[in-house]
C-alpha positions as CSV (number, residue, x, y, z in Angstrom):
1,X,-7.6,-19.1,7.7
2,X,-8.6,-16.4,10.5
3,X,-5.7,-16.1,13.0
4,X,-6.6,-14.0,15.9
5,X,-3.5,-12.8,17.7
6,X,-2.7,-11.1,21.3
7,X,0.1,-9.7,23.0
8,X,0.5,-9.3,26.7
9,X,2.3,-7.2,29.1
10,X,3.3,-3.6,28.0
11,X,2.2,-2.3,24.5
12,X,-0.5,-4.9,24.5
13,X,-2.2,-5.2,21.3
14,X,-4.7,-7.4,19.2
15,X,-4.4,-8.5,15.4
16,X,-6.3,-10.5,13.0
17,X,-5.0,-11.9,9.8
18,X,-7.4,-13.7,7.4
19,X,-5.9,-15.8,4.5
20,X,-2.9,-13.8,4.3
21,X,-4.1,-10.4,4.8
22,X,-3.7,-8.1,7.8
23,X,-7.5,-7.1,8.8
24,X,-6.9,-4.6,11.7
25,X,-4.2,-3.9,14.5
26,X,-5.3,-2.3,17.2
27,X,-3.1,-1.1,20.1
28,X,-4.0,-0.4,23.9
29,X,-2.5,2.9,24.0
30,X,-4.4,4.2,21.2
31,X,-7.8,6.2,21.8
32,X,-6.2,8.1,24.5
33,X,-5.2,5.5,27.0
34,X,-1.5,5.3,28.7
35,X,1.3,4.6,26.8
36,X,2.7,1.2,26.6
37,X,-0.8,-0.1,28.2
38,X,-1.6,-3.6,28.7
39,X,-4.8,-5.2,26.7
40,X,-7.9,-3.9,28.2
41,X,-11.5,-5.5,28.3
42,X,-12.4,-2.2,26.2
43,X,-9.8,-3.2,23.8
44,X,-11.0,-6.7,23.3
45,X,-14.8,-5.9,23.0
46,X,-13.8,-3.6,19.8
47,X,-11.5,-6.1,18.5
48,X,-14.2,-8.8,18.6
49,X,-16.9,-6.1,17.1
50,X,-14.2,-5.9,14.0
51,X,-14.7,-9.7,13.3
52,X,-17.6,-11.1,11.7
53,X,-16.9,-14.7,12.5
54,X,-14.7,-16.6,15.1
55,X,-11.1,-17.4,14.5
56,X,-9.8,-20.6,13.4
57,X,-6.4,-20.2,15.3
58,X,-6.2,-18.2,18.6
59,X,-2.3,-16.8,18.7
60,X,-1.3,-15.9,22.4
61,X,2.4,-14.3,22.4
62,X,4.7,-16.0,25.0
63,X,5.3,-13.4,27.8
64,X,6.0,-13.7,31.6
65,X,3.9,-13.9,34.7
66,X,5.1,-10.4,36.0
67,X,6.6,-7.2,34.9
68,X,10.1,-8.4,34.2
69,X,11.4,-11.2,31.8
70,X,13.0,-13.3,34.7
71,X,9.7,-14.0,35.7
72,X,7.9,-17.5,35.0
73,X,6.8,-18.1,31.7
74,X,3.4,-17.6,30.2
75,X,3.1,-19.6,27.5
76,X,6.0,-20.0,25.4
77,X,7.7,-17.4,27.4
78,X,9.9,-14.7,26.4
79,X,13.3,-16.3,25.2
80,X,14.0,-18.7,22.6
81,X,13.7,-19.6,19.2
82,X,14.3,-23.3,18.2
83,X,13.1,-26.5,20.3
84,X,10.3,-25.4,22.7
85,X,9.7,-22.1,21.2
86,X,6.3,-22.9,19.5
87,X,3.3,-24.6,21.0
88,X,0.1,-25.6,19.3
89,X,-2.7,-27.5,20.9
90,X,-6.3,-28.0,20.4
91,X,-9.0,-25.8,22.2
92,X,-12.1,-23.9,22.3
93,X,-12.9,-20.2,21.7
94,X,-16.6,-19.2,22.7
95,X,-17.6,-22.7,22.1
96,X,-15.5,-23.2,18.4
97,X,-12.8,-26.0,18.3
98,X,-9.8,-23.7,17.6
99,X,-6.1,-24.4,17.4
100,X,-4.1,-22.3,20.2
101,X,-0.9,-21.3,18.9
102,X,1.8,-19.6,21.0
103,X,5.5,-18.8,20.3
104,X,8.2,-17.0,22.3
105,X,8.4,-13.3,22.5
106,X,11.7,-13.1,20.7
107,X,10.2,-15.0,17.8
108,X,7.5,-12.2,17.6
109,X,10.0,-9.7,16.8
110,X,11.7,-12.0,14.0
111,X,8.4,-12.7,12.4
112,X,7.2,-9.3,12.4
113,X,9.9,-7.9,10.2
114,X,9.8,-11.1,7.8
115,X,6.0,-11.2,7.5
116,X,6.0,-7.3,6.7
117,X,9.3,-7.2,4.4
118,X,8.3,-7.0,0.5
119,X,7.4,-10.3,-0.8
120,X,10.3,-12.2,-2.1
121,X,9.6,-16.1,-2.6
122,X,12.7,-18.1,-1.5
123,X,15.0,-15.3,-0.4
124,X,17.0,-16.1,2.6
125,X,17.6,-13.2,5.2
126,X,19.7,-11.9,8.1
127,X,17.5,-10.8,11.2
128,X,18.6,-8.7,14.0
129,X,16.4,-8.1,17.2
130,X,17.4,-5.7,19.5
131,X,15.1,-4.3,22.1
132,X,15.2,-3.6,25.8
133,X,16.4,-7.3,26.8
134,X,17.6,-9.2,23.3
135,X,20.4,-8.2,21.2
136,X,20.9,-11.1,18.8
137,X,21.6,-12.2,15.3
138,X,19.7,-14.8,13.2
139,X,19.5,-16.5,10.0
140,X,16.3,-17.0,8.2
141,X,16.3,-19.8,5.3
142,X,14.4,-19.9,2.1
143,X,11.5,-21.6,3.9
144,X,11.2,-19.1,6.5
145,X,12.9,-20.9,9.3
146,X,14.8,-18.9,11.8
147,X,18.1,-20.1,13.2
148,X,19.9,-18.3,16.0
149,X,23.5,-17.0,14.9
150,X,24.8,-14.9,17.9
151,X,23.9,-13.5,21.0
152,X,25.9,-9.9,20.9
153,X,24.7,-8.0,24.1
154,X,22.4,-8.4,27.0
155,X,19.7,-5.4,27.4
156,X,20.6,-3.0,24.4
157,X,17.7,-1.1,24.6
158,X,17.9,-0.7,28.5
159,X,21.4,-0.2,28.4
160,X,21.2,2.7,25.8
161,X,18.6,4.3,28.2
162,X,20.6,3.8,31.3
163,X,23.0,6.7,30.5
164,X,20.0,9.3,30.4
165,X,18.7,7.6,33.8
166,X,22.2,8.2,34.9
167,X,22.6,11.8,34.1
168,X,18.8,12.5,35.4
169,X,18.7,13.8,39.0
170,X,14.9,13.1,38.7
171,X,15.4,9.4,38.0
172,X,14.7,7.5,41.2
173,X,17.0,5.4,43.0
174,X,16.7,1.6,43.8
175,X,16.8,-1.4,41.6
176,X,14.2,-2.4,39.0
177,X,13.2,1.1,37.8
178,X,12.7,2.0,34.2
179,X,11.3,4.6,31.8
180,X,10.3,3.5,28.5
181,X,10.6,7.2,27.1
182,X,14.0,7.7,28.1
183,X,15.4,6.3,25.1
184,X,13.7,8.5,22.7
185,X,14.8,11.6,24.7
186,X,18.6,10.4,24.6
187,X,18.2,10.0,20.8
188,X,17.2,13.8,20.5
189,X,19.9,14.6,22.7
190,X,22.7,12.9,21.1
191,X,22.2,15.5,18.4
192,X,23.5,18.2,20.7
193,X,27.1,16.2,21.0
194,X,30.4,18.2,20.1
195,X,32.9,16.1,18.3
196,X,35.8,14.9,20.4
197,X,37.7,11.6,21.3
198,X,36.3,9.3,23.8
199,X,37.8,10.5,27.2
200,X,38.9,7.9,30.2
201,X,35.7,9.1,32.0
202,X,33.4,8.1,29.6
203,X,35.1,4.9,28.5
204,X,34.8,3.8,32.0
205,X,31.2,4.7,32.3
206,X,30.1,3.3,29.0
207,X,32.3,0.1,29.7
208,X,30.6,-0.7,33.0
209,X,27.0,0.0,31.5
210,X,27.7,-2.3,28.5
211,X,29.5,-5.2,30.3
212,X,27.0,-5.2,33.1
213,X,24.2,-8.1,32.8
214,X,20.8,-7.5,34.2
215,X,21.0,-3.7,34.3
216,X,17.6,-2.9,35.3
217,X,17.0,-5.6,38.0
218,X,20.8,-5.6,39.3
219,X,21.7,-2.1,39.4
220,X,20.5,0.7,41.3
221,X,21.7,4.1,40.5
222,X,23.7,5.1,43.5
223,X,25.9,2.4,42.7
224,X,27.4,4.5,39.7
225,X,27.7,7.8,41.8
226,X,31.4,7.4,41.0
227,X,30.8,8.3,37.4
228,X,31.5,11.9,36.3
229,X,27.6,11.6,34.6
230,X,25.9,10.7,38.0
231,X,23.3,13.4,38.1
232,X,25.2,15.7,35.6
233,X,21.7,16.6,34.3
234,X,20.7,16.1,30.6
235,X,21.1,19.4,29.6
236,X,24.9,19.6,30.3
237,X,27.2,19.0,27.7
238,X,29.3,16.5,29.2
239,X,26.4,14.3,29.4
240,X,25.4,15.0,25.6
241,X,28.7,14.3,24.6
242,X,28.9,10.9,26.4
243,X,25.5,9.9,25.0
244,X,26.6,10.2,21.3
245,X,29.5,8.0,22.3
246,X,27.6,5.6,24.2
247,X,25.2,5.2,21.1
248,X,28.0,4.6,18.8
249,X,29.4,2.1,21.4
250,X,26.4,0.0,21.4
251,X,26.1,0.1,17.6
252,X,29.9,-0.8,17.2
253,X,29.3,-4.2,19.1
254,X,26.8,-5.3,16.6
255,X,28.5,-4.0,13.7
256,X,31.9,-5.5,14.4
257,X,30.0,-9.2,14.5
258,X,28.3,-8.3,11.2
259,X,31.2,-7.4,9.3
260,X,32.9,-10.4,10.2
261,X,30.4,-13.0,10.1
262,X,27.6,-11.7,8.2
263,X,29.2,-12.3,4.7
264,X,26.6,-13.6,2.3
265,X,25.2,-10.1,1.5
266,X,21.7,-11.1,2.5
267,X,19.0,-8.5,3.3
268,X,18.7,-7.4,7.1
269,X,15.7,-7.3,8.8
270,X,15.4,-5.0,11.9
271,X,13.2,-5.5,14.8
272,X,12.8,-4.8,18.6
273,X,12.5,-1.3,19.9
274,X,16.3,-0.2,19.2
275,X,14.7,-0.5,15.5
276,X,13.1,3.2,16.4
277,X,16.6,4.4,16.4
278,X,16.8,6.4,13.4
279,X,20.8,6.9,13.5
280,X,21.4,3.4,13.9
281,X,19.2,2.5,11.2
282,X,20.8,4.9,9.0
283,X,24.0,3.6,9.7
284,X,22.9,-0.1,8.7
285,X,21.5,1.1,5.6
286,X,24.9,2.9,4.7
287,X,27.1,0.0,6.1
288,X,27.1,-1.8,2.6
289,X,27.1,-5.2,4.4
290,X,23.8,-6.0,3.3
291,X,21.9,-5.9,-0.2
292,X,18.8,-4.3,1.6
293,X,17.9,-3.1,4.9
294,X,13.9,-3.3,6.1
295,X,12.7,-2.1,9.2
296,X,8.8,-2.6,9.8
297,X,6.7,0.6,10.9
298,X,6.0,-1.4,14.3
299,X,9.5,-2.8,15.2
300,X,9.0,-2.4,19.1
301,X,6.4,-4.7,21.2
302,X,3.5,-2.9,19.4
303,X,4.2,-5.1,16.5
304,X,4.6,-8.1,18.5
305,X,0.8,-9.4,18.5
306,X,1.2,-9.1,15.0
307,X,4.5,-10.9,14.7
308,X,2.9,-13.8,16.6
309,X,0.5,-14.0,13.8
310,X,2.5,-14.2,11.2
311,X,4.6,-16.7,13.1
312,X,1.1,-18.9,13.3
313,X,0.4,-18.3,9.9
314,X,4.0,-19.6,8.7
315,X,3.5,-22.6,11.1
316,X,0.0,-23.6,9.7
317,X,0.5,-22.7,5.8
318,X,4.3,-22.4,5.3
319,X,4.0,-19.0,4.5
320,X,5.1,-15.9,6.6
321,X,4.3,-12.8,4.1
322,X,1.1,-11.0,4.6
323,X,-0.5,-8.2,2.8
324,X,-0.8,-5.0,5.0
325,X,-1.5,-1.5,5.1
326,X,0.3,0.8,8.0
327,X,-3.2,2.5,8.4
328,X,-4.6,-0.6,10.4
329,X,-6.2,0.7,13.1
330,X,-9.5,1.8,14.2
331,X,-11.5,4.7,12.2
332,X,-11.4,8.2,13.7
333,X,-14.6,8.3,15.9
334,X,-17.0,11.4,15.4
335,X,-18.8,11.0,18.8
336,X,-19.6,14.7,19.0
337,X,-20.7,17.5,16.3
338,X,-18.0,20.8,17.3
339,X,-20.3,23.3,18.7
340,X,-21.5,25.4,15.8
341,X,-21.6,28.5,18.1
342,X,-17.6,28.2,18.6
343,X,-16.6,26.6,15.3
344,X,-17.2,26.8,11.6
345,X,-17.3,23.4,10.1
346,X,-17.0,22.9,5.8
347,X,-16.0,20.3,3.6
348,X,-12.2,19.6,3.4
349,X,-10.6,21.4,0.7
350,X,-6.9,20.9,0.3
351,X,-5.8,24.4,-0.8
352,X,-8.0,26.2,2.1
353,X,-6.0,23.9,4.6
354,X,-2.7,24.6,3.1
355,X,-3.3,28.3,3.3
356,X,-4.3,28.2,6.5
357,X,-1.1,26.6,7.4
358,X,0.8,28.8,5.6
359,X,-0.5,31.6,7.6
360,X,1.1,30.4,10.7
361,X,-1.9,28.0,12.0
362,X,-1.2,24.7,13.6
363,X,-4.0,21.8,13.3
364,X,-4.9,18.7,14.3
365,X,-5.5,16.1,11.5
366,X,-7.2,13.2,12.1
367,X,-8.5,10.7,9.1
368,X,-9.6,7.3,8.7
369,X,-7.7,4.5,10.5
370,X,-5.1,5.1,12.8
371,X,-1.4,3.8,12.0
372,X,0.5,1.0,13.3
373,X,3.4,1.6,15.9
374,X,4.3,4.5,17.6
375,X,5.1,7.2,14.9
376,X,2.2,9.7,13.6
377,X,2.2,9.1,9.7
378,X,-0.3,11.4,8.4
379,X,-3.6,10.1,9.9
380,X,-3.1,11.2,13.6
381,X,-0.8,14.2,13.1
382,X,-0.4,17.8,14.4
383,X,0.6,19.8,11.3
384,X,2.5,23.3,11.0
385,X,4.2,25.1,8.3
386,X,7.9,24.3,8.5
387,X,9.6,27.6,8.3
388,X,10.3,29.1,11.6
389,X,11.9,28.1,15.0
390,X,8.8,29.7,16.8
391,X,6.9,26.9,15.4
392,X,9.3,24.0,16.9
393,X,9.1,26.1,20.2
394,X,5.2,26.2,20.1
395,X,4.6,22.8,18.7
396,X,6.7,21.6,21.8
397,X,4.9,23.5,24.1
398,X,1.5,22.1,22.7
399,X,3.1,18.6,23.1
400,X,4.2,19.5,26.8
401,X,7.6,18.1,26.2
402,X,11.0,19.5,26.3
403,X,12.5,22.3,24.1
404,X,15.2,19.8,22.8
405,X,13.0,17.4,21.3
406,X,13.3,17.9,17.3
407,X,9.7,17.9,15.2
408,X,9.6,15.6,12.0
409,X,8.7,16.5,8.7
410,X,6.3,14.7,6.4
411,X,7.2,15.3,2.6
412,X,6.2,14.1,-0.9
413,X,8.6,11.4,-1.6
414,X,9.2,12.6,-5.3
415,X,10.3,15.8,-3.9
416,X,11.9,14.6,-1.0
417,X,15.6,14.7,-2.6
418,X,15.2,18.4,-3.2
419,X,15.3,18.8,0.7
420,X,16.9,15.7,2.1
421,X,20.1,14.2,1.6
422,X,20.4,10.5,2.8
423,X,17.7,7.7,3.2
424,X,15.3,9.8,1.8
425,X,12.7,7.2,0.8
426,X,11.5,6.6,4.5
427,X,7.5,5.8,4.5
428,X,7.5,5.3,8.1
429,X,9.8,7.9,9.6
430,X,12.7,5.4,10.7
431,X,15.8,7.2,9.4
432,X,17.6,10.2,10.0
433,X,18.3,12.5,6.8
434,X,20.0,16.0,6.5
435,X,18.3,19.0,5.4
436,X,19.5,20.7,2.7
437,X,17.5,24.1,3.0
438,X,18.2,26.8,5.5
439,X,14.4,27.6,5.3
440,X,13.1,24.5,6.9
441,X,14.0,25.9,10.5
442,X,11.1,24.2,12.0
443,X,12.1,20.5,11.2
444,X,15.7,21.2,11.1
445,X,17.5,19.4,14.6
446,X,20.4,21.2,16.2
447,X,22.7,18.7,14.1
448,X,21.1,19.3,10.7
449,X,19.1,16.3,10.8
450,X,15.5,15.5,10.5
451,X,13.5,12.1,10.7
452,X,11.6,12.2,7.5
453,X,8.4,10.9,6.3
454,X,8.0,10.3,2.5
455,X,4.5,9.7,1.1
456,X,2.9,9.1,-2.0
457,X,-0.5,9.2,-3.5
458,X,-0.9,5.4,-3.5
459,X,-0.1,5.3,0.4
460,X,-1.7,8.6,1.6
461,X,-3.7,10.3,-0.9
462,X,-5.3,13.2,1.5
463,X,-1.8,14.0,2.7
464,X,-0.5,13.9,-1.0
465,X,-3.2,16.4,-1.8
466,X,-2.3,18.8,1.2
467,X,1.3,18.7,0.7
468,X,1.0,19.5,-3.2
469,X,-1.3,22.4,-2.4
470,X,1.2,23.6,0.2
471,X,3.8,23.3,-2.6
472,X,1.7,25.4,-5.1
473,X,1.1,28.1,-2.7
474,X,5.0,28.2,-0.7
475,X,7.2,26.1,-3.2
476,X,7.8,23.6,-0.4
477,X,6.3,20.2,-0.1
478,X,7.0,19.7,3.5
479,X,5.0,20.1,6.6
480,X,5.8,19.7,10.4
481,X,4.2,16.2,11.4
482,X,4.1,15.3,15.1
483,X,1.7,12.9,17.0
484,X,-1.9,13.7,17.9
485,X,-1.9,12.8,21.4
486,X,-1.8,13.9,25.1
487,X,1.6,13.5,26.8
488,X,2.1,10.1,28.0
489,X,-0.9,8.7,26.1
490,X,-1.6,7.3,22.8
491,X,-3.2,8.7,19.6
492,X,-6.4,10.7,19.9
493,X,-9.1,8.6,18.5
494,X,-12.3,10.4,18.7
495,X,-13.9,14.0,18.2
496,X,-14.6,15.0,21.9
497,X,-11.2,14.2,23.0
498,X,-9.7,16.0,20.0
499,X,-11.8,19.2,20.8
500,X,-10.7,19.3,24.2
501,X,-7.4,18.7,23.7
502,X,-7.1,21.7,20.9
503,X,-8.9,24.1,23.5
504,X,-6.8,23.1,26.3
505,X,-3.3,23.2,24.4
506,X,-3.9,25.7,21.7
507,X,-4.4,23.9,18.4
508,X,-6.0,26.8,15.9
509,X,-8.2,23.7,13.9
510,X,-8.8,20.6,13.0
511,X,-9.3,18.1,10.0
512,X,-11.7,15.3,11.0
513,X,-12.2,12.8,8.2
514,X,-13.6,14.9,5.3
515,X,-14.2,18.3,7.3
516,X,-12.4,21.5,8.1
517,X,-13.1,23.0,11.7
518,X,-12.0,26.4,12.5
519,X,-13.1,28.6,15.5
520,X,-15.4,31.4,14.4
521,X,-14.1,34.9,14.8
522,X,-14.8,36.6,18.0
């Protein structure tokens, strides 16, 4: 059975699964398109070109006929798990008789994590979906049937990010305003918080936000001008202190329910955009409430097309688990040859690249198929040596982002306990760890943590070769790893864009598939 699945709205994507194996997962923002983009005709054409036959099932994720979840539903709509949350009907796709399947956006998150979790036939799970709108727990039985348990908090992702908006003088006034990237910035800024008890002013602001439903559509920022954080600035210490307490308050709402009610010791599956919060993931893993915790590499809406495809597979076959690889995107496109008058090009040799990085150079690394989800995991990366604060400063300048943003490390999984303490086995960069070496200054955040990705030869042989060569030369099997993208756009995916980016923002070289490219000496 071949299933072709599409996700409407922001973070649009197209996925194909055949007989339980993921063939590809394409995202609208990748290939230098705007972040969070909707499905484009270009993406649809490229997806069609990757199939050698027509699908048996076309799966359309439930969505809404507008920008916000309160709009009229499209297909099965946004919310719901039980009755009415799935539709199945006959139809045609380019003249072929197919089944048209749809299930709600809520279900897409549940089944993303279920289908991608390590295979465990007959295993029951708890599921947590927390994202911009949904904040709920579920139980998935041994057959894969999801049942709603408890609604904990409306709009947890939106409420988390709203504190940043409240403090930022540049956030626009008026209802219906939202910026997708505020949550990630706030996650970085919580690391600057000073310890201390919750103040009455902080309590009042946090309680107001958490107890307010419909915060995006129903609240204009000026209505909170009474708060001590109103336009206080995201660089202010009072905002940073409150941000950490705000984050903990949201987590506590969910933890309190789980501690009292989720008592079977089942594994926990986490999905939704809040699954990208590395601090919350760490807290769940360390809570002791669950036998294990699994977060997929695409817990946010970038994984929703896949979740709907998995839900369709479960509906028609009774099997949710799929075979997948995180590098499921498109191959890097070598559309131009680097100008030989400006660049020297030679075959990739890991030891040569390692020495180039050791000498202080920063390179763009683009090999094979791009990663699922928003995190660069070694195929669309900017790489650098991890030793100096100057490297952090330069990387943030190249990325054109705020100086408070930390740089993530990529490390050999076998060596990771030497450099980090915490959730050190982390293939998808989803947990915080504490850094143990004072020499790794470029990847150590102000609070001593790092968002680590660990690799093995089985997962990424090329990065493993590079890290082993770097270890041989420096004693450290760690590199800086940040995403290879223009600010506000998805991963670069063609040589022409990569060279333009490097020349504009100051990369020192490139690895393009199996070649190493450096500027010729002037």
